[in-house]
C-alpha positions as CSV (number, residue, x, y, z in Angstrom):
1,M,-27.4,271.0,162.1
2,K,-29.3,273.1,164.9
3,K,-27.1,272.3,167.6
4,Y,-23.4,273.1,166.1
5,L,-25.0,276.3,164.9
6,F,-26.2,277.3,168.3
7,V,-22.7,277.0,169.2
8,I,-21.4,279.3,166.9
9,V,-24.0,281.6,167.9
10,V,-23.0,281.5,171.2
11,F,-19.0,281.1,171.0
12,V,-18.4,283.4,168.3
13,N,-19.3,287.1,166.7
14,C,-17.3,288.6,164.0
15,I,-16.9,292.4,163.2
16,V,-15.8,293.3,159.4
17,L,-13.3,295.9,159.0
18,G,-12.1,296.7,155.8
19,N,-10.1,294.3,154.5
20,F,-10.0,292.0,157.7
21,F,-12.4,291.2,160.3
22,I,-12.1,290.2,163.7
23,I,-13.7,286.7,165.4
24,N,-14.6,287.8,168.6
25,Y,-14.1,284.5,170.1
26,Y,-15.3,282.9,174.5
27,L,-12.6,281.3,176.3
28,Q,-14.1,277.4,176.5
29,P,-13.1,274.4,179.0
30,G,-9.8,273.2,178.1
31,D,-8.9,276.3,175.6
32,T,-5.1,277.6,175.2
33,I,-3.8,280.5,173.2
34,Y,-1.6,277.1,171.0
35,T,-5.4,275.8,170.9
36,L,-7.0,278.6,169.1
37,S,-3.3,279.8,167.5
38,K,-4.1,275.7,166.2
39,K,-7.7,276.2,165.0
40,F,-7.6,279.7,163.3
41,S,-4.4,279.4,161.6
42,V,-2.8,282.3,163.6
43,S,0.1,282.5,165.0
44,P,0.2,282.7,169.4
45,S,2.0,286.0,168.9
46,I,-0.6,287.7,167.1
47,L,-3.5,286.6,169.8
48,I,-1.5,288.3,172.8
49,D,-0.6,291.3,170.9
50,W,-4.1,291.5,170.4
51,N,-5.4,290.9,173.2
52,N,-2.9,291.5,175.9
53,V,-3.6,288.8,177.6
54,D,-1.2,286.6,180.1
55,P,-1.8,282.7,178.5
56,Y,-1.1,281.9,181.7
57,N,-4.0,283.2,183.3
58,L,-7.2,282.5,180.6
59,K,-11.1,282.5,181.9
60,I,-13.6,280.6,180.8
61,G,-15.7,282.9,179.1
62,Q,-13.5,285.6,178.1
63,V,-13.1,287.5,174.9
64,I,-10.1,287.2,172.3
65,K,-10.1,288.8,169.3
66,I,-8.9,286.7,166.2
67,P,-8.0,288.9,163.4
68,Q,-8.3,286.8,159.7
69,P,-6.2,286.7,158.0
70,E,-3.7,287.7,160.4
71,G,-2.1,290.5,161.2
72,I,-0.6,293.2,163.4
73,I,-2.4,297.0,164.2
74,Y,-0.5,299.7,164.4
75,E,-1.4,302.8,166.1
76,V,-0.8,306.2,164.4
77,K,1.8,308.4,165.9
78,Q,2.2,312.2,166.2
79,G,4.3,312.8,163.3
80,D,4.1,309.2,161.4
81,T,3.8,308.9,157.9
82,L,3.1,305.8,156.2
83,Y,6.7,305.5,154.8
84,D,7.9,305.2,158.6
85,I,5.5,302.9,159.5
86,S,6.4,300.5,156.3
87,L,10.0,300.7,156.9
88,R,9.0,299.5,161.2
89,F,6.8,296.6,159.6
90,F,9.6,295.8,157.1
91,T,7.0,295.8,154.4
92,T,5.7,298.6,151.6
93,I,4.2,301.7,151.3
94,D,1.6,299.6,148.8
95,A,0.8,297.1,150.9
96,I,-0.4,298.7,153.9
97,K,-2.2,300.9,151.7
98,R,-4.0,297.9,150.1
99,A,-4.9,296.1,153.3
100,N,-6.0,299.6,154.9
101,D,-8.6,300.5,151.4
102,L,-6.4,304.2,151.4
103,K,-7.0,305.9,148.3
104,N,-3.5,308.0,149.4
105,D,-0.6,309.2,151.4
106,Y,-2.8,310.7,154.6
107,I,-2.9,309.3,157.9
108,F,-3.8,310.6,161.2
109,V,-2.8,310.6,164.4
110,G,-4.8,307.6,166.3
111,Q,-5.8,306.1,163.1
112,K,-5.4,302.4,163.6
113,L,-3.7,300.6,160.4
114,F,-3.7,296.7,159.7
115,V,-0.6,295.2,158.6
116,P,-1.0,291.5,157.1
117,V,1.6,289.0,158.6
118,K,1.5,287.6,154.6
119,D,3.4,291.4,153.9
120,I,5.5,291.7,156.9
121,G,8.8,291.1,156.3
122,L,9.6,291.8,152.8
123,A,12.6,293.4,153.2
124,F,13.6,291.7,156.6
125,N,17.7,291.1,155.2
126,V,17.9,287.7,155.5
127,Y,20.9,287.5,152.9
128,D,23.8,289.1,154.9
129,K,24.1,287.3,158.1
130,N,22.5,284.5,160.4
131,F,20.5,287.0,162.4
132,I,17.9,289.7,161.2
133,W,17.4,293.6,162.4
134,P,14.6,293.1,164.9
135,V,13.3,296.8,164.5
136,F,14.1,299.3,161.9
137,G,15.4,302.2,163.9
138,R,18.2,304.4,165.3
139,I,21.2,303.3,167.2
140,T,21.6,305.4,170.1
141,S,24.5,303.6,172.3
142,T,26.7,300.6,171.2
143,Y,28.4,297.5,173.6
144,G,31.1,298.8,175.4
145,W,32.2,301.2,177.8
146,R,30.1,304.2,177.6
147,E,28.4,307.1,180.8
148,H,25.4,305.4,181.7
149,P,22.6,307.7,181.0
150,I,20.6,307.3,184.1
151,F,23.7,306.9,187.1
152,H,26.2,308.7,184.6
153,K,28.6,306.8,185.8
154,R,31.2,305.2,183.8
155,S,29.6,301.8,182.8
156,F,29.8,298.6,180.3
157,H,27.3,298.5,177.9
158,T,26.2,295.1,176.9
159,G,24.1,294.9,173.9
160,V,22.7,297.8,171.7
161,D,20.1,299.9,171.8
162,I,18.1,300.6,168.9
163,A,15.1,303.7,169.3
164,A,12.3,303.6,167.7
165,P,8.5,304.9,168.6
166,E,6.9,303.4,171.2
167,G,4.5,300.6,170.0
168,T,7.1,299.3,167.2
169,P,6.1,295.9,166.7
170,I,10.1,293.9,167.9
171,F,10.5,290.9,165.7
172,S,12.6,287.6,166.5
173,A,16.0,288.2,165.4
174,S,16.6,284.5,165.2
175,D,14.7,281.0,165.2
176,G,14.4,279.4,169.2
177,V,12.2,279.1,171.8
178,V,10.9,281.5,174.3
179,E,13.4,281.1,177.9
180,F,11.8,284.2,179.9
181,A,9.0,286.1,179.2
182,G,8.6,289.4,181.3
183,E,9.8,291.6,184.3
184,Y,13.4,291.1,183.8
185,G,14.9,294.2,186.4
186,G,16.7,296.8,184.8
187,Y,15.6,295.6,181.3
188,G,12.4,296.3,182.5
189,L,9.5,293.7,180.5
190,A,12.5,291.3,178.1
191,V,12.3,288.5,176.5
192,I,15.1,285.8,176.6
193,V,15.1,283.5,173.2
194,D,17.5,280.5,173.8
195,Y,18.8,279.6,170.2
196,G,20.9,276.9,170.9
197,K,24.4,278.0,172.0
198,Y,22.7,282.2,171.4
199,K,20.6,283.6,174.5
200,I,18.9,286.7,172.9
201,I,17.7,289.3,174.8
202,Y,15.6,291.9,174.0
203,G,14.8,294.6,176.8
204,H,12.6,297.3,177.3
205,M,9.4,296.8,175.9
206,S,6.1,298.4,176.5
207,R,4.5,294.7,175.7
208,V,5.5,291.2,175.0
209,S,3.8,289.0,172.5
210,V,5.0,285.7,173.6
211,Y,5.2,283.1,176.1
212,K,7.5,281.2,178.0
213,G,8.0,277.6,176.6
214,Q,6.9,279.1,172.7
215,T,8.4,278.5,169.5
216,I,9.5,281.3,167.8
217,S,10.6,281.6,164.3
218,K,12.5,284.6,162.8
219,G,10.6,287.3,161.6
220,E,8.0,286.6,164.0
221,L,7.0,289.2,166.5
222,I,7.9,289.2,170.3
223,G,6.6,292.8,171.4
224,R,6.4,296.0,171.5
225,V,9.0,298.7,171.6
226,G,8.9,300.8,174.9
227,S,10.9,302.7,177.8
228,T,10.2,299.7,180.5
229,G,12.8,299.6,183.6
230,L,16.1,301.6,183.5
231,S,15.6,303.9,180.5
232,T,15.5,307.2,179.3
233,G,13.4,306.9,176.1
234,P,11.6,304.2,174.1
235,H,13.9,302.0,172.3
236,L,15.0,298.2,172.2
237,H,18.0,297.3,174.0
238,F,19.0,293.5,172.3
239,E,21.9,291.6,173.9
240,V,23.6,288.5,172.5
241,R,25.7,286.0,175.2
242,I,27.1,282.7,174.9
243,G,28.3,281.0,177.3
244,N,26.5,283.6,179.6
245,K,28.9,285.8,178.1
246,H,27.7,288.8,175.9
247,T,29.3,289.6,173.3
248,N,28.8,292.3,170.5
249,P,25.6,291.8,169.0
250,M,26.7,293.8,165.9
251,V,28.9,291.2,165.1
252,F,25.8,289.0,164.2
253,L,23.7,291.1,162.6
254,P,23.7,292.8,158.8
255,S,25.5,296.1,158.3
256,Y,23.4,299.1,160.2
257,N,23.1,300.5,156.4
258,R,21.3,297.7,155.2
259,M,18.6,297.4,157.4
260,Y,15.6,297.1,155.1
261,V,16.4,295.3,152.1
262,L,14.1,295.3,149.6
263,K,15.5,293.2,146.8
264,S,12.3,293.2,144.5
265,D,13.5,296.7,144.3
266,N,16.8,297.1,144.5
267,V,15.8,299.6,148.0
268,Y,18.3,299.3,150.5
269,L,18.0,301.1,153.2
270,G,19.8,302.2,157.2
271,G,18.8,302.8,160.5
272,E,16.8,306.4,160.7
């Protein structure tokens, strides 16, 4: 018993914050993001997002923050409201207030809000199509011919661009296996998910929260909106390929005016 208690004290300590707490875990030989996810019942994506680490370059003694229960932190930005944030997490204002002990709707720039995984996706539109919207935002560029925003030449846009504030969570539109995660040319930080006959590309991210070979589920966090690569502002480039040929992503997504669907309250909302 004494030996067991000694191990807990040396390798783990906790910080309690409102309705959740953070375990500071010191990596031991043999630890991986995958084994830690199993040990603490937290998605690998959540662990990567909290710690912004390279899963293939962990070091013994490195401190890994593990939220309990599992959830995502969002830092409030200028102009944000609880309503805006609830849309970006496909959840409700009440869920965010409950998780953060908020007595009213007042929030301030720089405030860090905790959104439990169990509350994320309450309003994913899983009813209309096989895919869900990966981000709640405003479509700024559709699939097809356009004038390139940087080179100012006519070019074919191989996906759809969804504008959202930097740091907005990106959720997987489908199940699948991560085929690629990292720098991807003009796409900047990107993730490619293999989903049967589909290859799904998420581009211009500020942070990647998955690793190559990871099995992911529809609605699971894969990263954060950014403006990396060839980009003029924070947005997600969402692209679907079949047989290595790009196709119109809108065919696979619910309609634009049904991004957010909260059936229990009969709420149906489109992009910003």
